[in-house]
C-alpha positions as CSV (number, residue, x, y, z in Angstrom):
1,X,52.1,-3.5,4.8
2,X,50.8,-3.5,1.2
3,X,52.3,-2.9,-2.0
4,X,55.7,-3.4,-0.7
5,X,56.2,-0.2,1.4
6,X,52.2,1.0,2.5
7,X,50.5,0.7,5.9
8,X,47.6,-1.0,6.1
9,X,44.5,0.1,8.6
10,X,41.3,-1.0,9.0
11,X,39.0,0.7,10.8
12,X,35.7,-0.2,12.6
13,X,36.5,-3.1,14.6
14,X,33.9,-4.2,17.3
15,X,33.5,-8.1,17.0
16,X,36.1,-10.6,19.2
17,X,36.0,-13.2,16.2
18,X,36.2,-10.9,13.7
19,X,39.2,-9.5,15.5
20,X,40.9,-12.6,15.1
21,X,40.0,-12.9,11.5
22,X,41.2,-10.0,10.5
23,X,44.5,-10.0,12.5
24,X,45.3,-13.4,10.6
25,X,45.7,-10.7,7.6
26,X,48.1,-9.0,10.0
27,X,47.2,-5.3,9.0
28,X,49.7,-2.5,10.7
29,X,46.6,-1.2,12.5
30,X,42.9,-1.8,13.7
31,X,41.3,1.4,14.6
32,X,38.6,1.1,17.2
33,X,35.3,4.1,17.4
34,X,34.5,5.4,20.7
35,X,32.1,8.0,19.0
36,X,28.9,6.8,20.9
37,X,26.9,7.9,17.6
38,X,28.3,5.9,15.4
39,X,26.9,1.9,13.9
40,X,30.3,1.4,14.5
41,X,31.0,2.7,18.5
42,X,33.0,-0.3,20.9
43,X,31.2,-2.5,23.5
44,X,34.1,-2.2,26.1
45,X,34.9,-6.2,26.4
46,X,36.2,-6.0,22.7
47,X,39.6,-4.1,24.3
48,X,40.7,-6.9,26.8
49,X,40.9,-8.7,23.0
50,X,42.1,-5.5,21.0
51,X,44.8,-5.5,23.1
52,X,46.1,-8.8,22.5
53,X,46.9,-7.5,18.7
54,X,49.9,-5.4,20.6
55,X,51.4,-9.4,20.5
56,X,51.1,-9.9,16.8
57,X,52.6,-6.4,15.8
58,X,48.9,-4.5,14.8
59,X,48.8,-1.6,16.4
60,X,45.2,-0.5,17.9
61,X,44.1,3.1,17.6
62,X,41.4,4.5,19.5
63,X,39.0,6.6,17.3
64,X,37.5,9.3,18.2
65,X,35.3,12.7,17.0
66,X,35.4,15.9,18.9
67,X,36.6,14.3,22.6
68,X,37.9,16.1,25.1
69,X,41.5,15.7,26.4
70,X,40.5,14.1,29.3
71,X,38.1,11.5,28.0
72,X,41.1,10.5,25.6
73,X,43.5,10.0,28.6
74,X,40.6,7.9,30.2
75,X,40.7,5.5,27.5
76,X,44.6,5.6,26.9
77,X,44.8,4.6,31.1
78,X,41.9,2.0,30.7
79,X,43.1,0.4,28.0
80,X,46.2,1.2,27.0
81,X,46.1,3.1,23.0
82,X,49.2,4.5,22.5
83,X,47.5,5.6,19.3
84,X,44.6,7.9,18.8
85,X,43.4,9.4,15.5
86,X,41.0,12.3,15.8
87,X,37.9,12.6,13.4
88,X,36.3,15.6,14.1
89,X,36.7,19.3,14.7
90,X,39.7,18.9,17.3
91,X,42.4,21.9,17.6
92,X,46.0,21.8,16.6
93,X,46.0,22.9,20.4
94,X,44.6,19.6,21.4
95,X,46.1,17.4,19.2
96,X,49.2,19.0,20.1
97,X,48.7,18.3,23.9
98,X,47.6,14.8,23.3
99,X,51.3,14.2,20.8
100,X,53.1,15.9,23.9
101,X,51.6,13.7,26.2
102,X,53.2,10.6,24.8
103,X,50.1,9.7,22.3
104,X,50.6,9.4,18.6
105,X,48.3,11.4,16.8
106,X,46.7,10.8,13.3
107,X,44.0,13.4,12.4
108,X,42.2,13.5,9.9
109,X,41.3,15.7,7.0
110,X,38.1,16.0,5.2
111,X,38.9,16.9,1.4
112,X,36.6,17.9,-1.2
113,X,38.6,21.1,-3.1
114,X,42.4,22.2,-3.2
115,X,41.2,24.3,-0.9
116,X,40.4,21.9,1.9
117,X,44.3,21.4,2.0
118,X,44.7,25.0,3.7
119,X,43.8,23.2,7.4
120,X,46.7,21.3,6.9
121,X,49.1,24.3,7.6
122,X,47.6,24.5,11.0
123,X,47.9,21.0,12.3
124,X,51.8,21.0,11.0
125,X,53.8,19.2,13.8
126,X,51.1,19.0,16.1
127,X,50.2,15.4,14.9
128,X,52.2,12.0,13.4
129,X,49.8,11.6,10.3
130,X,47.2,13.1,8.4
131,X,43.9,10.9,7.4
132,X,42.5,12.4,4.6
133,X,38.9,11.4,4.0
134,X,35.9,12.4,2.0
135,X,34.3,15.2,3.1
136,X,30.8,14.9,4.0
137,X,28.3,16.2,6.6
138,X,28.7,13.5,8.9
139,X,30.9,13.3,11.3
140,X,33.5,10.6,10.6
141,X,33.5,8.6,7.7
142,X,31.4,8.7,4.9
143,X,31.7,5.9,3.1
144,X,32.5,7.9,-0.1
145,X,35.6,8.6,-2.6
146,X,37.6,11.8,-3.5
147,X,39.5,12.8,-6.1
148,X,42.9,12.1,-5.5
149,X,44.0,13.8,-7.8
150,X,43.8,17.1,-5.2
151,X,46.6,15.3,-3.7
152,X,49.2,16.9,-5.6
153,X,48.7,20.0,-4.1
154,X,49.9,18.9,-0.8
155,X,52.9,20.0,-0.3
156,X,53.5,19.3,3.9
157,X,55.8,17.9,5.7
158,X,53.3,16.0,7.5
159,X,53.0,12.2,6.2
160,X,49.2,10.8,5.4
161,X,47.1,7.7,5.6
162,X,44.7,8.0,2.2
163,X,41.1,6.5,3.4
164,X,37.4,7.7,2.6
165,X,35.1,4.8,0.3
166,X,38.3,3.0,-0.4
167,X,36.6,-0.6,-1.9
168,X,38.0,-4.2,-3.1
169,X,38.4,-3.0,-6.7
170,X,40.5,-0.1,-6.2
171,X,43.8,-1.8,-6.3
172,X,44.9,-0.8,-9.3
173,X,43.7,2.8,-8.7
174,X,45.9,3.0,-5.4
175,X,48.6,1.1,-7.8
176,X,48.5,4.0,-9.6
177,X,48.6,7.0,-7.2
178,X,51.6,8.2,-5.7
179,X,52.5,10.9,-3.6
180,X,56.5,11.5,-1.2
181,X,53.6,11.5,1.8
182,X,51.8,8.5,1.6
183,X,52.6,5.6,4.2
184,X,49.2,4.1,4.0
185,X,45.7,3.5,3.3
186,X,42.4,3.2,5.9
187,X,39.9,0.8,4.8
188,X,36.1,0.1,6.5
189,X,32.6,-0.2,5.1
190,X,33.1,-0.9,1.9
191,X,34.8,-4.4,3.0
192,X,31.4,-4.8,5.7
193,X,28.7,-7.4,5.4
194,X,27.2,-5.3,7.9
195,X,28.8,-2.5,10.2
196,X,31.7,-3.2,12.3
197,X,32.0,-6.9,11.1
198,X,34.5,-7.1,7.9
199,X,34.3,-9.9,5.1
200,X,37.9,-11.5,6.1
201,X,38.7,-13.4,3.1
202,X,37.2,-10.1,0.6
203,X,40.0,-8.7,2.6
204,X,42.9,-11.1,2.1
205,X,41.8,-10.7,-1.6
206,X,42.3,-7.7,-1.5
207,X,45.5,-7.5,0.2
208,X,47.3,-10.6,-1.8
209,X,45.9,-8.7,-4.9
210,X,49.0,-6.3,-4.3
């Protein structure tokens, strides 16, 4: 938890020792990417480490890009995930199906302009959270930040995480941003020394700055 009430999700984790370092900072969630084209694609042995996070009150999240429902359920059954993040073109029907199977669903919505928020209307009620990320030609995150003022126009009921290029210098920006449905922030590449390896000291300083 940061800033008194915002949840913190650290995404793109992979290395066991680094997972332990970041876990010591008590983020609310850690994301593990199951998209084979990503430079942060996980190695399976990590999940035996990741599942120990739950005993520390940290929720591991399996991140997918356009998966089949069968693949998501396979990962759920094999590694015990209860939270999934869908970061591609997954339909509202897919989100609803996974949610109805007892999974907690975070659906990424790509944002560049106000009109992009129209997509949230289709997904209302089908997922637990939205994750507003920067629109790009890449599946998944781009490491770039969009104009958060666009979200002043979001009037949906689904709470959301703020994502997309959030870095160590954004503390004041986050403190200044307010929305009744904002529940947390998602960080990744701006805290890395290399893909999938987070700078724990940088994260610690970021958290303490709140």
